[in-house]
C-alpha positions in Angstrom: 92.6 192.6 -14.6 89.8 193.2 -16.9 86.7 191.1 -16.6 87.4 188.1 -18.4 90.5 187.8 -16.1 88.4 188.8 -13.3 85.9 185.8 -14.8 88.2 183.0 -15.5 90.2 183.4 -12.5 86.9 182.5 -10.5 85.2 179.9 -12.9 88.9 178.4 -12.5 88.9 178.3 -8.2 84.7 177.4 -8.4 85.8 174.3 -10.3 88.5 173.2 -8.0 86.5 173.7 -5.1 83.8 171.2 -6.7 86.9 168.6 -8.3 88.1 168.2 -4.3 84.5 168.2 -3.6 83.6 165.3 -6.1 86.6 163.5 -4.7 85.8 163.5 -1.3 82.6 162.2 -1.6 83.7 159.8 -4.7 80.8 161.6 -6.8 83.4 161.3 -10.0 80.6 163.3 -12.0 81.2 166.2 -9.2 84.8 166.3 -10.0 84.5 166.0 -13.3 82.3 169.0 -14.0 85.2 170.4 -11.3 88.2 169.7 -13.5 86.2 171.2 -17.0 84.9 174.3 -15.0 89.0 174.7 -14.7 89.5 173.9 -18.1 86.8 176.9 -19.0 88.0 179.2 -16.1 92.1 179.1 -18.0 90.6 179.8 -21.2 88.9 183.1 -20.2 91.8 184.0 -17.7 94.1 183.7 -21.0 91.9 185.2 -23.8 91.8 188.4 -21.0 95.4 187.8 -21.0 95.6 187.9 -24.6 93.3 191.1 -24.6 95.0 192.8 -22.6 98.3 192.2 -24.1 96.8 193.4 -27.2 95.8 196.0 -26.1 99.2 197.2 -24.1 101.2 196.9 -27.5 98.2 199.0 -29.9 98.7 202.1 -27.7 
């Protein structure tokens, strides 16, 4: 795993926690921030997957 994959998955997990917390306490802003964080994490993770695939195919 490269650093982008790790950071992305971590960001996604933190976002999920924020989303659930926001739903639990009824805070729509926190819930929205959590969803946005999840998307950013998934994008970064996908970028890391892409980098890994490119590196593997160029060997």
